[in-house]
N, CA, C and O of each residue as an XYZ file, in Angstrom:
948
protein
N      41.647      9.033     -0.928
C      40.546      8.891     -1.722
C      39.273      8.292     -0.754
O      38.132      8.738     -0.632
N      39.789      7.339     -0.240
C      38.696      6.644      0.765
C      39.265      6.776      2.309
O      40.436      6.536      2.603
N      38.362      7.150      3.151
C      38.780      7.226      4.474
C      37.523      6.618      5.562
O      36.411      7.107      5.762
N      37.983      5.697      6.013
C      36.859      5.364      7.070
C      37.484      5.591      8.589
O      38.656      5.391      8.910
N      36.576      5.987      9.313
C      36.919      6.526     10.695
C      36.200      5.939     11.712
O      35.024      6.302     11.702
N      36.482      5.166     12.581
C      35.657      4.825     13.784
C      34.349      3.947     13.452
O      33.339      4.031     14.150
N      34.445      3.072     12.299
C      33.213      2.300     11.801
C      32.833      1.232     12.699
O      33.609      0.339     13.038
N      31.558      1.335     13.105
C      30.930      0.343     13.748
C      29.625     -0.079     12.953
O      28.702      0.688     12.679
N      29.693     -1.342     12.647
C      28.582     -2.019     11.604
C      28.044     -3.211     12.510
O      28.765     -4.049     13.052
N      26.769     -3.153     12.577
C      26.060     -4.356     13.019
C      24.914     -5.104     12.348
O      24.057     -4.491     11.710
N      24.898     -6.359     12.483
C      23.829     -7.052     12.013
C      22.838     -7.388     13.298
O      23.065     -8.200     14.195
N      21.682     -6.541     13.140
C      20.928     -6.634     14.361
C      21.551     -6.106     15.613
O      21.835     -4.916     15.754
N      21.775     -7.118     16.606
C      22.429     -6.552     17.715
C      23.851     -7.225     17.897
O      24.474     -7.245     18.958
N      24.255     -7.759     16.724
C      25.542     -8.542     16.592
C      26.552     -7.431     15.934
O      26.326     -6.986     14.809
N      27.679     -7.015     16.708
C      28.551     -5.917     16.144
C      29.431     -6.755     15.174
O      29.913     -7.785     15.645
N      29.689     -6.459     13.937
C      30.543     -7.067     13.083
C      31.839     -6.258     12.902
O      32.888     -6.850     12.649
N      31.792     -4.869     13.031
C      32.906     -3.976     12.840
C      33.084     -3.169     14.079
O      32.089     -2.702     14.633
N      34.495     -2.934     14.639
C      34.383     -2.220     15.859
C      35.623     -1.312     15.543
O      36.779     -1.720     15.429
N      35.208     -0.054     15.425
C      36.098      1.252     15.584
C      37.110      0.877     14.297
O      38.301      0.804     14.602
N      36.803      0.657     13.040
C      37.778      0.367     11.924
C      38.028      1.750     11.324
O      37.208      2.574     10.920
N      39.403      1.804     11.367
C      40.130      3.020     10.416
C      40.862      2.543      9.404
O      41.731      1.688      9.573
N      40.524      3.139      8.095
C      41.194      2.547      6.975
C      41.488      3.683      5.969
O      40.514      4.407      5.762
N      42.499      3.964      5.369
C      42.627      5.084      4.498
C      43.296      4.470      3.296
O      44.251      3.706      3.439
N      42.783      4.811      2.041
C      43.342      4.357      0.685
C      43.660      5.932     -0.309
O      42.874      6.853     -0.531
N      44.981      5.782     -0.713
C      45.004      7.015     -1.533
C      44.713      6.504     -3.130
O      44.536      5.340     -3.491
N      44.718      7.393     -3.745
C      44.361      7.111     -5.261
C      45.534      6.477     -5.982
O      46.691      6.888     -5.902
N      45.142      5.477     -6.666
C      46.117      4.687     -7.310
C      46.540      3.424     -6.776
O      46.958      2.491     -7.461
N      46.405      3.427     -5.402
C      46.871      2.420     -4.725
C      46.037      0.876     -4.828
O      44.808      0.808     -4.819
N      46.798     -0.138     -4.909
C      46.027     -1.426     -4.302
C      46.338     -1.905     -2.873
O      47.388     -2.394     -2.457
N      45.097     -1.635     -2.158
C      45.266     -1.899     -0.739
C      44.378     -3.204     -0.560
O      43.354     -3.412     -1.211
N      44.988     -4.207      0.575
C      44.439     -5.328      0.620
C      44.185     -5.448      2.180
O      44.899     -4.965      3.058
N      42.911     -6.262      2.369
C      42.444     -6.394      3.811
C      42.573     -8.005      3.936
O      42.150     -8.786      3.084
N      43.141     -8.327      4.984
C      43.392     -9.835      5.051
C      42.705    -10.442      6.436
O      42.631     -9.610      7.340
N      42.289    -11.514      6.683
C      42.095    -11.955      7.919
C      41.322    -13.382      7.750
O      41.108    -13.805      6.614
N      40.894    -14.139      8.933
C      40.211    -15.272      8.992
C      38.661    -15.092      8.342
O      38.199    -13.961      8.192
N      37.959    -16.202      8.000
C      36.799    -16.249      7.690
C      35.970    -15.434      9.204
O      36.295    -15.569     10.384
N      34.970    -14.697      8.688
C      34.360    -14.084      9.680
C      34.810    -13.096     10.341
O      34.165    -12.736     11.326
N      35.966    -12.433      9.999
C      36.560    -11.394     10.664
C      36.122    -10.120     10.560
O      36.467     -9.204     11.307
N      35.142    -10.010      9.377
C      34.496     -8.735      9.055
C      34.912     -8.130      7.791
O      34.417     -7.046      7.485
N      35.748     -8.685      7.027
C      36.250     -8.149      5.873
C      35.231     -7.829      4.681
O      35.363     -6.878      3.910
N      34.294     -8.677      4.652
C      33.019     -8.416      3.608
C      32.351     -7.357      4.135
O      32.025     -6.408      3.421
N      32.072     -7.407      5.456
C      31.201     -6.286      6.065
C      31.862     -4.893      5.803
O      31.132     -3.922      5.603
N      33.097     -4.781      5.800
C      33.778     -3.669      5.469
C      33.478     -3.093      4.219
O      33.103     -1.939      4.009
N      33.668     -3.963      3.440
C      32.971     -3.593      1.739
C      31.743     -3.141      1.680
O      31.389     -2.132      1.070
N      30.994     -3.941      2.370
C      29.709     -3.561      2.391
C      29.077     -2.126      3.189
O      28.036     -1.503      2.978
N      29.917     -1.959      3.947
C      29.874     -0.681      4.789
C      30.101      0.512      3.611
O      29.285      1.387      3.325
N      31.241      0.335      3.093
C      31.844      1.503      2.191
C      30.691      1.390      0.836
O      30.495      2.465      0.268
N      30.082      0.421      0.401
C      29.257      0.356     -0.669
C      27.753      0.697     -0.349
O      26.862      0.834     -1.188
N      27.628      0.814      1.087
C      26.083      1.398      1.498
C      25.065      0.199      1.688
O      23.911      0.409      2.058
N      25.572     -1.125      1.403
C      24.747     -2.111      1.534
C      24.486     -2.571      2.963
O      23.435     -3.148      3.242
N      25.417     -2.328      3.859
C      25.334     -2.610      5.157
C      25.804     -1.274      5.904
O      26.945     -1.214      6.362
N      25.040     -0.359      6.006
C      25.698      0.945      6.387
C      25.946      1.029      7.960
O      25.218      0.524      8.814
N      27.168      1.798      8.196
C      27.650      1.601      9.501
C      26.616      2.465     10.519
O      26.029      3.489     10.171
N      26.524      1.871     11.773
C      25.662      2.646     12.639
C      26.293      3.833     13.146
O      25.627      4.835     13.407
N      27.624      3.776     13.311
C      28.340      4.908     13.832
C      29.632      5.111     13.097
O      30.102      4.136     12.510
N      30.229      6.202     13.059
C      31.487      6.458     12.305
C      31.407      7.266     10.854
O      30.389      7.716     10.328
N      32.502      7.311     10.456
C      32.196      8.093      9.058
C      32.998      7.332      7.952
O      33.933      6.564      8.181
N      32.392      7.724      6.457
C      33.232      7.282      5.447
C      33.126      8.219      4.416
O      32.065      8.627      3.943
N      34.591      8.647      3.980
C      34.533      9.929      3.047
C      35.152      9.430      1.932
O      36.169      8.757      2.102
N      34.691      9.650      0.693
C      35.151      9.202     -0.652
C      35.391     10.657     -1.406
O      34.519     11.510     -1.572
N      36.778     10.742     -1.824
C      37.073     12.187     -2.619
C      36.565     13.156     -1.641
O      35.865     14.048     -2.121
N      36.797     13.180     -0.161
C      36.281     14.079      0.629
C      34.818     14.466      0.973
O      34.378     15.410      1.630
N      34.216     13.470      0.340
C      32.523     13.588      0.363
C      32.177     12.516      1.341
O      32.658     11.385      1.268
N      31.206     12.953      2.395
C      30.730     11.874      3.296
C      29.703     11.001      2.522
O      28.831     11.498      1.810
N      29.867      9.654      2.711
C      29.121      8.663      1.937
C      28.467      7.769      2.806
O      27.642      6.983      2.339
N      28.763      7.787      4.172
C      28.248      6.735      4.909
C      26.677      6.613      5.008
O      26.096      5.586      5.358
N      26.045      7.842      4.640
C      24.476      7.823      4.935
C      24.046      8.019      3.458
O      23.057      8.721      3.246
N      24.686      7.474      2.460
C      24.164      7.557      1.088
C      23.605      6.122      0.652
O      24.064      5.144      1.242
N      22.655      5.939     -0.331
C      22.252      4.754     -0.773
C      23.259      4.244     -1.617
O      24.105      4.951     -2.165
N      23.168      2.944     -1.731
C      24.219      2.133     -2.669
C      24.180      2.726     -4.153
O      25.298      2.907     -4.636
N      23.139      3.045     -4.927
C      23.052      3.521     -6.302
C      23.790      4.998     -6.237
O      24.495      5.445     -7.142
N      23.551      5.539     -5.236
C      24.200      7.107     -4.877
C      25.878      6.904     -4.819
O      26.695      7.653     -5.355
N      26.113      5.937     -4.187
C      27.768      5.610     -4.016
C      28.305      5.140     -5.119
O      29.501      5.335     -5.335
N      27.432      4.370     -6.097
C      28.022      3.782     -7.359
C      28.225      4.986     -8.502
O      29.044      5.048     -9.419
N      27.212      5.883     -8.120
C      27.302      7.067     -9.313
C      28.449      7.998     -8.869
O      28.723      8.984     -9.553
N      29.141      7.702     -7.715
C      30.318      8.536     -7.365
C      31.474      7.918     -7.950
O      32.464      8.623     -8.142
N      31.494      6.612     -8.284
C      32.742      5.837     -8.927
C      33.127      4.967     -8.304
O      34.300      4.616     -8.428
N      32.305      4.354     -7.463
C      32.695      3.188     -6.658
C      31.887      1.878     -7.165
O      30.665      1.961     -7.295
N      32.617      0.577     -7.473
C      31.854     -0.483     -7.928
C      32.447     -1.587     -7.102
O      33.648     -1.595     -6.831
N      31.660     -2.470     -6.720
C      31.866     -3.694     -5.933
C      31.714     -4.850     -6.652
O      30.636     -4.954     -7.237
N      32.655     -5.924     -6.792
C      32.562     -7.127     -7.172
C      32.264     -8.085     -6.052
O      33.218     -8.404     -5.342
N      31.261     -8.512     -5.831
C      30.746     -9.136     -4.481
C      31.357    -10.750     -4.424
O      31.755    -11.371     -5.409
N      31.331    -11.142     -3.338
C      31.914    -12.389     -2.978
C      30.728    -13.484     -3.698
O      29.522    -13.305     -3.524
N      31.251    -14.567     -4.478
C      30.256    -15.397     -4.979
C      29.911    -14.836     -6.397
O      29.008    -15.451     -6.963
N      30.448    -13.802     -7.066
C      30.273    -13.398     -8.270
C      28.892    -12.605     -8.390
O      28.840    -11.387     -8.554
N      27.896    -13.354     -8.299
C      26.451    -12.977     -8.379
C      25.981    -12.168     -9.688
O      25.283    -11.154     -9.717
N      26.534    -12.865    -10.746
C      26.212    -12.333    -12.109
C      24.763    -12.387    -12.324
O      24.038    -12.785    -11.413
N      24.293    -12.028    -13.426
C      22.836    -12.110    -13.810
C      22.729    -13.439    -14.704
O      22.874    -13.335    -15.922
N      22.443    -14.853    -14.037
C      22.557    -15.973    -14.708
C      21.903    -16.281    -16.045
O      22.287    -17.166    -16.809
N      20.765    -15.375    -16.275
C      19.812    -15.681    -17.316
C      20.137    -14.750    -18.552
O      19.718    -14.928    -19.695
N      20.972    -13.707    -18.112
C      21.334    -12.721    -19.212
C      22.686    -13.014    -19.771
O      23.597    -13.412    -19.045
N      22.826    -12.823    -21.054
C      24.221    -13.120    -21.758
C      25.360    -12.187    -21.143
O      25.189    -11.271    -20.339
N      26.504    -12.605    -21.675
C      27.655    -12.020    -21.136
C      27.620    -10.398    -21.580
O      28.061     -9.466    -20.907
N      27.049    -10.327    -22.746
C      26.994     -8.684    -23.210
C      25.985     -7.947    -22.345
O      26.329     -6.875    -21.848
N      24.706     -8.456    -22.112
C      23.769     -8.073    -21.456
C      24.138     -7.861    -19.924
O      23.563     -6.961    -19.312
N      25.093     -8.673    -19.274
C      25.664     -8.568    -18.066
C      26.637     -7.223    -17.980
O      26.787     -6.478    -17.011
N      27.204     -7.149    -19.191
C      28.320     -5.972    -19.236
C      27.513     -4.852    -19.256
O      27.804     -3.989    -18.428
N      26.311     -4.579    -20.191
C      25.427     -3.683    -20.235
C      24.729     -3.047    -18.855
O      24.493     -1.855    -18.660
N      24.467     -4.141    -17.968
C      24.015     -3.681    -16.765
C      25.031     -2.898    -15.845
O      24.675     -2.028    -15.049
N      26.269     -3.281    -16.031
C      27.468     -2.788    -15.386
C      27.450     -1.176    -15.762
O      27.748     -0.324    -14.925
N      27.066     -0.859    -17.118
C      27.122      0.490    -17.528
C      25.613      1.137    -17.412
O      25.226      1.973    -18.229
N      24.906      0.738    -16.470
C      23.515      1.139    -16.372
C      23.468      2.505    -16.112
O      22.531      3.054    -16.692
N      24.132      3.207    -15.463
C      24.291      4.662    -15.196
C      24.661      5.624    -16.185
O      24.376      6.822    -16.160
N      25.404      4.934    -17.174
C      26.213      5.636    -18.139
C      25.302      5.841    -19.317
O      24.434      5.027    -19.633
N      25.528      6.909    -19.920
C      24.715      7.395    -21.283
C      25.767      7.829    -22.432
O      25.359      8.438    -23.421
N      27.053      7.518    -22.283
C      27.916      7.661    -23.244
C      28.087      6.454    -24.022
O      28.821      5.605    -23.518
N      27.504      6.169    -25.273
C      27.229      5.077    -25.893
C      28.591      4.457    -26.417
O      28.919      3.286    -26.227
N      29.394      5.472    -27.154
C      30.696      5.286    -27.784
C      31.669      4.845    -26.779
O      32.512      3.989    -27.051
N      31.567      5.497    -25.425
C      32.559      4.891    -24.437
C      32.194      3.643    -23.991
O      33.112      2.913    -23.618
N      30.876      3.158    -23.933
C      30.462      2.117    -23.324
C      30.910      0.966    -24.237
O      31.318     -0.109    -23.798
N      30.796      1.295    -25.643
C      31.460      0.262    -26.738
C      32.839      0.137    -26.617
O      33.358     -0.974    -26.722
N      33.471      1.097    -26.419
C      34.995      1.139    -26.283
C      35.372      0.298    -25.119
O      36.320     -0.477    -25.247
N      34.715      0.374    -23.978
C      35.043     -0.425    -22.669
C      34.522     -1.884    -22.850
O      35.038     -2.804    -22.215
N      33.616     -2.062    -23.618
C      33.376     -3.396    -23.852
C      34.481     -4.028    -24.715
O      35.019     -5.069    -24.336
N      34.776     -3.526    -25.676
C      35.898     -4.002    -26.472
C      37.413     -4.236    -25.629
O      38.151     -5.218    -25.721
N      37.587     -3.145    -24.885
C      38.632     -3.452    -23.888
C      38.518     -4.604    -22.980
O      39.512     -5.239    -22.626
N      37.277     -4.895    -22.585
C      37.132     -5.977    -21.569
C      37.478     -7.302    -22.369
O      38.151     -8.207    -21.876
N      36.913     -7.329    -23.751
C      37.002     -8.311    -24.568
C      38.373     -8.752    -24.846
O      38.693     -9.924    -25.040
N      39.209     -7.681    -24.854
C      40.756     -7.944    -24.990
C      41.380     -8.198    -23.767
O      42.501     -8.706    -23.811
N      40.777     -7.895    -22.467
C      41.401     -8.401    -21.394
C      41.164     -9.901    -21.078
O      41.936    -10.671    -20.508
N      39.825    -10.168    -21.615
C      39.352    -11.506    -21.285
C      38.702    -12.030    -22.588
O      37.481    -12.047    -22.743
N      39.685    -12.502    -23.615
C      39.237    -13.052    -24.801
C      38.111    -14.172    -24.785
O      37.346    -14.267    -25.745
N      38.008    -15.068    -23.625
C      37.309    -15.889    -23.447
C      35.671    -15.481    -23.320
O      34.714    -16.172    -23.670
N      35.658    -14.153    -22.714
C      34.235    -13.505    -22.793
C      33.924    -13.149    -24.239
O      32.835    -13.411    -24.749
N      34.801    -12.616    -24.805
C      34.424    -12.323    -26.319
C      33.919    -13.461    -27.142
O      33.072    -13.272    -28.015
N      34.441    -14.692    -26.874
C      33.987    -15.934    -27.302
C      32.495    -16.303    -27.027
O      31.688    -16.822    -27.798
N      32.321    -15.878    -25.642
C      30.994    -16.248    -25.014
C      30.072    -15.235    -24.980
O      29.030    -15.387    -24.342
N      30.342    -14.072    -25.665
C      29.339    -12.777    -25.597
C      27.947    -13.130    -25.711
O      27.169    -12.416    -25.078
N      27.510    -13.999    -26.326
C      26.191    -14.235    -26.443
C      25.603    -15.458    -25.578
O      24.428    -15.824    -25.601
N      26.473    -15.931    -24.931
C      26.035    -17.059    -24.017
C      25.616    -16.720    -22.529
O      26.251    -15.882    -21.887
N      24.559    -17.375    -22.012
C      24.161    -17.015    -20.763
C      25.143    -16.950    -19.618
O      25.980    -17.852    -19.591
N      25.184    -15.992    -18.623
C      26.099    -16.003    -17.657
C      26.088    -17.155    -16.839
O      27.134    -17.666    -16.437
N      25.007    -17.579    -16.578
C      24.674    -19.009    -15.769
C      25.551    -20.201    -16.326
O      26.006    -21.027    -15.535
N      25.760    -20.282    -17.513
C      26.331    -21.415    -18.273
C      27.799    -21.374    -18.365
O      28.400    -22.289    -18.929
N      28.491    -20.245    -17.784
C      29.861    -20.151    -17.649
C      30.357    -20.739    -16.540
O      29.718    -20.882    -15.498
N      31.839    -21.202    -16.779
C      32.455    -21.859    -15.573
C      32.500    -20.788    -14.522
O      32.097    -19.636    -14.681
N      33.137    -21.387    -13.213
C      33.336    -20.456    -12.136
C      34.257    -19.357    -12.505
O      33.980    -18.186    -12.250
N      35.265    -19.687    -13.056
C      36.493    -18.928    -13.503
C      35.933    -17.761    -14.473
O      36.233    -16.575    -14.338
N      35.223    -18.186    -15.297
C      34.742    -17.270    -16.528
C      33.618    -16.304    -15.710
O      33.643    -15.116    -16.032
N      32.790    -16.645    -14.843
C      31.859    -16.141    -14.129
C      32.436    -14.836    -13.358
O      31.953    -13.705    -13.335
N      33.610    -15.323    -12.733
C      34.404    -14.250    -11.927
C      34.933    -13.056    -12.942
O      34.781    -11.855    -12.716
N      35.551    -13.590    -14.046
C      35.827    -12.529    -15.042
C      34.834    -11.634    -15.568
O      35.013    -10.468    -15.920
N      33.707    -12.339    -15.585
C      32.557    -11.359    -15.920
C      32.181    -10.503    -14.822
O      31.917     -9.343    -15.138
N      32.088    -10.852    -13.453
C      31.801    -10.142    -12.476
C      32.728     -8.981    -12.404
O      32.285     -7.864    -12.139
N      33.939     -9.179    -12.617
C      34.971     -7.875    -12.445
C      34.623     -7.139    -13.566
O      34.525     -5.925    -13.387
N      34.376     -7.647    -14.874
C      34.265     -6.889    -16.159
C      32.885     -6.045    -16.032
O      32.739     -4.933    -16.540
N      31.944     -6.695    -15.323
C      30.472     -5.753    -15.172
C      30.999     -4.595    -14.307
O      30.704     -3.448    -14.645
N      31.729     -4.800    -13.254
C      31.979     -3.653    -12.338
C      32.937     -2.517    -13.013
O      32.794     -1.324    -12.745
N      33.965     -3.021    -13.949
C      34.829     -2.105    -14.742
C      33.828     -1.191    -15.713
O      34.130     -0.029    -15.987
N      32.800     -1.721    -16.131
C      31.987     -1.095    -17.057
C      31.305      0.011    -16.464
O      30.681      0.743    -17.232
N      31.304      0.284    -15.183
C      30.742      1.412    -14.768
C      31.811      2.651    -14.692
O      31.516      3.781    -14.304
N      32.994      2.268    -15.096
C      34.173      2.930    -15.092
C      34.582      3.665    -13.580
O      34.668      4.873    -13.357
N      34.783      2.631    -12.713
C      34.890      3.091    -11.428
C      36.172      3.781    -11.177
O      37.087      3.571    -11.973
N      36.385      4.685    -10.043
C      37.555      5.343     -9.645
C      38.058      4.405     -8.558
O      39.271      4.347     -8.359
N      37.286      3.726     -7.899
C      37.675      2.639     -6.868
C      36.713      1.368     -6.907
O      35.504      1.361     -6.678
N      37.472      0.375     -7.226
C      36.953     -0.934     -7.340
C      37.218     -1.929     -6.077
O      38.368     -2.255     -5.783
N      36.156     -2.362     -5.395
C      35.897     -3.122     -4.289
C      35.928     -4.479     -4.805
O      34.998     -4.876     -5.507
N      37.080     -5.351     -4.473
C      36.917     -6.867     -5.018
C      36.806     -7.690     -3.676
O      37.577     -7.475     -2.740
N      35.850     -8.605     -3.629
C      35.649     -9.376     -2.289
C      35.945    -10.680     -2.832
O      35.243    -11.063     -3.768
N      37.007    -11.539     -2.337
C      37.422    -12.874     -2.372
C      37.311    -13.298     -4.025
O      36.678    -14.286     -4.398
N      38.049    -12.365     -4.960
C      38.173    -12.906     -6.177
C      38.703    -14.450     -6.576
O      38.277    -15.104     -7.528
N      39.536    -14.794     -5.805
C      40.082    -16.272     -5.825
C      39.361    -17.277     -5.585
O      39.567    -18.354     -6.143
N      38.254    -17.058     -4.585
C      37.415    -18.068     -4.058
C      36.735    -19.251     -4.946
O      35.710    -19.069     -5.603
N      37.354    -20.340     -4.888
C      36.910    -21.482     -5.471
C      37.390    -21.755     -6.984
O      36.813    -22.489     -7.786
N      38.594    -20.995     -7.214
C      38.994    -21.058     -8.363
C      40.115    -21.773     -8.662
O      40.806    -22.003     -7.670
N      40.620    -22.298     -9.919
C      41.764    -23.267    -10.053
C      42.975    -22.018     -9.972
O      42.876    -20.818    -10.231
N      44.105    -22.800     -9.519
C      45.402    -21.893     -9.372
C      45.694    -21.083    -10.761
O      46.007    -19.892    -10.751
N      45.583    -21.722    -11.753
C      45.916    -21.240    -13.062
C      44.999    -20.164    -13.318
O      45.539    -19.215    -13.887
N      43.646    -20.007    -13.046
C      42.720    -19.047    -13.295
C      42.924    -17.816    -12.222
O      42.690    -16.640    -12.501
N      43.319    -18.206    -11.159
C      43.579    -17.412     -9.919
C      44.701    -16.608    -10.287
O      44.516    -15.420    -10.023
N      45.826    -16.871    -10.821
C      46.909    -16.261    -11.317
C      46.332    -15.255    -12.399
O      46.604    -14.068    -12.217
N      45.718    -15.525    -13.284
C      45.132    -14.765    -14.568
C      44.473    -13.648    -13.803
O      44.765    -12.465    -13.981
N      43.433    -14.137    -12.812
C      42.642    -12.783    -12.290
C      43.419    -11.826    -11.708
O      43.170    -10.636    -11.895
N      44.471    -12.246    -10.917
C      45.237    -11.296    -10.293
C      46.372    -10.713    -11.237
O      46.977     -9.707    -10.867
N      46.617    -11.201    -12.215
C      47.382    -10.398    -13.394
C      46.502     -9.377    -13.993
O      47.052     -8.396    -14.495
N      45.208     -9.466    -14.015
C      44.321     -8.556    -14.671
C      44.082     -7.360    -13.766
O      44.087     -6.175    -14.100
N      43.812     -8.018    -12.235
C      43.645     -7.108    -11.321
C      45.099     -5.924    -11.440
O      44.891     -4.711    -11.430
N      46.096     -6.328    -11.516
C      47.182     -5.474    -11.607
C      47.310     -4.577    -12.894
O      47.932     -3.515    -12.906
N      46.725     -5.059    -13.859
C      46.639     -4.441    -15.232
C      45.761     -3.413    -15.067
O      46.087     -2.262    -15.358
N      44.613     -3.708    -14.605
C      43.564     -2.575    -14.414
C      43.903     -1.463    -13.557
O      43.437     -0.333    -13.698
N      44.894     -1.881    -12.484
C      45.316     -0.517    -11.675
C      46.381      0.120    -12.288
O      46.596      1.271    -11.908
N      47.243     -0.434    -13.310
C      48.318      0.337    -13.742
C      47.886      1.084    -14.947
O      48.271      2.240    -15.124
N      46.902      0.324    -16.001
C      46.523      1.086    -17.113
C      45.612      2.122    -16.864
O      45.736      3.135    -17.552
N      44.533      2.070    -15.843
C      43.535      3.028    -15.757
C      43.770      3.705    -14.599
O      42.851      4.478    -14.328
N      44.763      3.695    -13.734
C      44.982      4.217    -12.463
C      43.784      4.027    -11.651
O      43.533      4.961    -10.890
N      42.807      2.803    -11.636
C      41.800      2.598    -10.906
C      42.465      1.864     -9.531
O      43.263      0.928     -9.480
N      41.864      2.604     -8.483
C      42.223      2.366     -7.201
C      41.514      1.065     -6.793
O      40.331      0.910     -7.098
N      42.204      0.107     -6.102
C      41.606     -1.166     -5.772
C      41.726     -1.423     -4.290
O      42.791     -1.341     -3.677
N      40.556     -1.742     -3.754
C      40.507     -2.424     -2.384
C      40.020     -3.748     -2.266
O      38.861     -4.134     -2.416
N      41.120     -4.457     -1.957
C      40.906     -5.933     -2.231
C      40.718     -6.893     -0.941
O      41.706     -7.155     -0.255
N      39.687     -7.316     -0.677
C      39.449     -8.544      0.255
C      39.719     -9.875     -0.099
O      39.006    -10.363     -0.976
N      40.779    -10.701      0.502
C      41.174    -11.691     -0.028
C      41.674    -12.898      1.025
O      42.590    -12.578      1.783
N      41.267    -13.942      1.104
C      41.649    -14.801      2.028
C      43.079    -15.472      1.566
O      43.823    -15.952      2.421
N      43.379    -15.478      0.352
C      44.699    -16.006     -0.296
C      45.638    -14.763     -0.066
O      45.933    -14.017     -0.999
N      46.140    -14.556      1.347
C      46.875    -13.399      1.803
C      48.244    -13.268      0.929
O      48.708    -12.214      0.495
N      48.720    -14.419      0.786
C      50.105    -14.418      0.109
C      49.924    -13.702     -1.231
O      50.716    -12.811     -1.539
N      48.872    -14.064     -2.079
C      48.682    -13.519     -3.435
C      48.428    -12.074     -3.325
O      49.065    -11.276     -4.012
N      47.405    -11.658     -2.378
C      46.736    -10.412     -2.137
C      48.022     -9.522     -1.733
O      48.165     -8.467     -2.351
N      48.974     -9.868     -0.738
C      50.079     -9.041     -0.390
C      50.914     -8.718     -1.539
O      51.413     -7.606     -1.709
N      51.048     -9.653     -2.278
C      52.129     -9.591     -3.501
C      51.688     -8.563     -4.641
O      52.519     -8.055     -5.394
N      50.405     -8.309     -4.708
C      49.807     -7.395     -5.569
C      49.598     -5.826     -4.959
O      49.640     -4.750     -5.555
N      49.398     -6.081     -3.776
C      49.151     -4.823     -3.033
C      50.257     -3.841     -2.684
O      51.400     -4.295     -2.649
N      50.048     -2.451     -2.401
C      51.139     -1.773     -1.760
C      51.246     -1.751     -0.392
O      52.313     -1.728      0.222
N      49.875     -1.761      0.207
C      49.804     -1.780      1.698
C      48.630     -2.827      2.011
O      47.772     -3.217      1.219
N      48.787     -3.167      3.281
C      47.770     -4.172      3.769
C      47.138     -3.981      5.222
O      47.887     -3.509      6.077
N      45.959     -4.271      5.544
C      45.432     -4.127      6.794
C      45.186     -5.607      7.254
O      44.907     -6.459      6.410
N      45.284     -5.909      8.538
C      45.111     -7.301      9.002
C      43.639     -7.127      9.892
O      43.606     -6.202     10.704
N      42.629     -7.858      9.771
C      41.496     -7.756     10.589
C      41.195     -8.972     11.467
O      41.173    -10.078     10.928
N      40.967     -8.855     12.743
C      40.574    -10.126     13.336
C      39.332     -9.524     14.321
O      39.327     -8.383     14.783
N      38.309    -10.515     14.536
C      37.220    -10.109     15.302
C      36.513     -8.687     15.082
O      36.052     -8.058     16.034
N      36.454     -8.185     13.652
C      35.813     -7.059     13.679
C      37.009     -5.713     13.706
O      36.676     -4.585     13.343
N      38.082     -5.957     14.072
C      39.084     -4.963     14.446
C      40.318     -4.876     13.426
O      40.728     -5.887     12.855
N      40.879     -3.623     13.232
C      42.011     -3.702     12.417
C      43.184     -3.948     13.487
O      43.290     -3.228     14.481
N      43.915     -4.839     13.261
C      44.942     -5.283     14.430
C      46.331     -5.087     13.861
O      47.285     -5.229     14.627
N      46.532     -4.783     12.631
C      47.766     -4.341     12.203
C      47.655     -3.870     10.678
O      46.879     -4.379      9.869
N      48.597     -2.758     10.384
C      48.764     -2.238      9.145
C      50.341     -2.034      8.952
O      51.211     -1.826      9.797
N      50.424     -2.164      7.526
C      51.912     -1.960      7.165
C      52.136     -2.092      5.786
O      51.167     -2.383      5.083
N      53.269     -1.927      5.256
C      53.452     -2.188      3.826
C      53.146     -3.649      3.424
O      53.260     -4.578      4.224
N      52.785     -3.788      2.246
C      52.655     -5.346      2.021
C      53.996     -5.981      2.193
O      54.185     -6.997      2.862
N      54.975     -5.275      1.505
C      56.297     -6.198      1.791
C      56.603     -6.731      3.274
O      56.852     -7.898      3.577
N      56.537     -5.702      4.071
C      56.733     -5.914      5.483
C      55.639     -6.844      6.288
O      55.980     -7.382      7.341
N      54.377     -7.007      5.783
C      53.504     -7.868      6.181
C      53.882     -9.328      5.569
O      53.584    -10.304      6.257
N      54.358     -9.480      4.634
C      54.673    -10.748      3.858
C      55.957    -11.167      4.863
O      56.037    -12.380      5.054
N      56.798    -10.483      5.418
C      57.793    -10.909      6.146
C      57.502    -11.094      7.765
O      58.164    -11.850      8.477
N      56.525    -10.372      8.173
C      55.883    -10.504      9.626
C      55.791    -11.841     10.021
O      55.014    -12.582      9.417
N      56.538    -12.298     11.038
C      56.358    -13.485     11.529
C      54.955    -14.031     12.066
O      54.574    -15.195     11.942
N      54.290    -13.052     12.649
C      52.914    -13.480     13.068
C      52.063    -13.580     11.864
O      51.191    -14.448     11.814
N      52.239    -12.824     10.975
C      51.282    -12.784      9.739
C      51.397    -13.826      8.958
O      50.485    -14.295      8.277
N      52.911    -14.371      9.047
C      53.221    -15.768      8.167
C      52.604    -17.041      8.901
O      52.222    -18.065      8.336
N      52.581    -16.789     10.230
C      52.175    -18.019     11.076
C      50.572    -17.981     10.816
O      49.989    -19.058     10.687
N      49.900    -16.848     10.742
C      48.500    -17.190     11.009
C      47.799    -16.732      9.833
O      46.569    -16.762      9.849
N      48.459    -16.281      8.741
C      47.485    -16.198      7.268
C      48.307    -16.638      6.172
O      47.763    -16.721      5.070
N      49.630    -16.960      6.295
C      50.277    -17.376      5.018
C      50.658    -19.000      5.186
O      51.238    -19.538      4.242
N      50.392    -19.652      6.177
C      50.308    -20.932      6.535
C      52.068    -21.579      6.634
O      52.587    -22.645      6.302
N      52.576    -20.318      7.260
C      54.313    -20.705      7.335
C      54.387    -20.504      8.986
O      53.795    -19.655      9.652
N      55.289    -21.537      9.438
C      55.572    -21.466     10.884
C      56.822    -20.609     11.005
O      57.674    -20.577     10.118
N      56.910    -19.823     12.289
C      57.952    -19.069     12.648
C      59.313    -19.758     12.756
O      60.309    -19.112     13.083
């Protein structure tokens, strides 16, 4: 479904990604783990066109997207949930969800998807007329994920969904991520510092260090890899 080949991305003269190769098959949950500043967020930004790669190629469903605008990429079926949520704070929950469906014209489908979301996150149903900026951090993360789902993406890019959230909310968010994947066959590319949680929901994983992919394997094998345990899971060998 998604293929990155020899991706090199820069911020000015600073190189953030170095010959990154990643492949994701339809229906998978793939995770990209690594330390702060490793290049994980830049990888998602390159896929979504926000920080286009300087060299290399990105293909989605066989179509080159590395030279497309972000809105064109969204229209193909890729939605990103950015780090830090970035909801529209002065719009209501319902209005934020409507913005997620901005490119859609199927009013009945939009209504059905909104009800589906309110089933996934009942707290959002209770807050549907409340301004997004007045929600708690966990509720804003739920809203950010829901806004992306309203675009009916085939590929969902999730950037640090657990960041700054209480453990009980994190578990709820990750349960929903698995549910979205299984119920809608939505492919998920997950960037997450909580490597332990990410590898438990993912099928495969990539480890990034200083802008390079240094290791890839099944999530199960990465969980038991001694170097990964020591560097990213907080466990000694």
